[in-house]
N, C-alpha and C positions, 0 to 999 in steps of 0.2 A: 846263226848269231855270231858276231865279233866283236870281242871285249878287248880288242889290239890298241886301245887309246893309252899313250903314255904321261900325256901331260892335260890334265885335267882341271878347270877353272870352274869356280862357281859364280852364277849370275846371281848377283844382292837381292834382286826383287823376286828370285827365284821364277818359276814357269806362270803363275798369274803375272807378274810383271811383263815376262816376255810377250804375253798373249794381249796384255792391255795395252803394249807399245805398236800391235798390229801384226807381230810374227805367228806364222804357222806353227803349229807343233803336229807332227806325225808319229803317233804311238802306235803303229802297227808293227814294229818290232820290238816295241818294249816288254821287258821281263817283268812279268808278275811281280808284284811285292808281297812277299810272306813276311810273317810275322817271325822274325829270328831270335830267339830268347838269348839274353846273355848268361856268363858265367863269371863271377869274379877270380881275381887271380889265386885268392886262397884255395876256392872249389876247385878251380884248375889244377892246382899243386897236388890236392889229394886224390885226382883222379886221372893225373896225367899219364900212368902207363895202361889206364882202361880204354881211351879214347885215341883217336886219329887225329892229329892235330894238323893244320894246313896254315904255312905262315905266307900270309898273300902281300907282304910288303914287296918292294921294290928292291933290285939289286944292290943300290947306294945304300938305302938303309940297312940292309942286313950285312954290307961291307962295314959300313960305319957302327952299326951299334953290336953287332954279334948275332950268330943264329940262334933262333929261339930252340930250346933242348926238346929233344925227340920231335922234332916238327920235320914235316917236309914242305919244302921251300917250292911253292909255285907263286910267283909273280902274278898278281891280279890279273894283268894283260894278258898271260900265258894260260889262263884256268881253262880257257874255252879247248885249247891245242893239248891240254895235258887233262883234261877231265877222266880220262880212262886209266889213269893211276889211283883215282879215288875209291875207295871202299864206299859201297853203297849198304852193306849190311854192318858197318860200325859207326858208333856215334862220332861226329866229327865235331871240332871246335877248329873254327877260323881266327886266326890271329891276325890283325893288322897294327899299325903305328898306334893308332888313338882311339881305337873302339868304333869307328864311324863306316869304313869300307864294308865290314864285314856283313851287313843288312845286305848290301847289292851281291856279295859274292856267294852267301846264304842263300838268298832268293835263287841265284843261277842254279847253285846244287839242288835246291828242292825241285827245280823244273826238269834236272838229269835224273830225279826219282830218289835221291837221298831223303830219307824219312827225318834222321837224328841229327840235324846241324844247330850249331850255339855258335854264338862269338864271344871272344874274351871281352869284357866289358874295361873300357878303358884303354885297350890293346896293351901292346909292349911296353907304352909310357908307363901305364899304372902296374904291370909286372913287375918294371926295376924299382918304381915307388915302392911297392910291397916289400921290397928288399930281396927280389930273387933275381938269379942272374940269367946272362945270356952266354953263350958259349963264344966264345972269340975264335 
């Protein structure tokens, strides 16, 4: 499985629109979708030292906004190559920019055998909005 895509765009009509336009879809290598629960910023702050946090934002986002406290930075596109650095026995919270990408990253981690995976609701944007800091 290769997660090395760096520029990803959405197709407004989605997969149904793609198929309706007559294009084929090959789902043979698709990551199964898992329901990855979210945790809000206040909840994460209260358990931050008890969970393993993975920040999947890209390098530019981290450089411009700051590092997420106590998080291991693994850009989403590097998650497969660095998956051995992720502990399977500890609860994991995936942090992204806006609280959307953690679903895909969480599903990938579930496929690797990580049982307790959650994502930060609203991502780093909400973390900051709630008044919490990033490390500069």
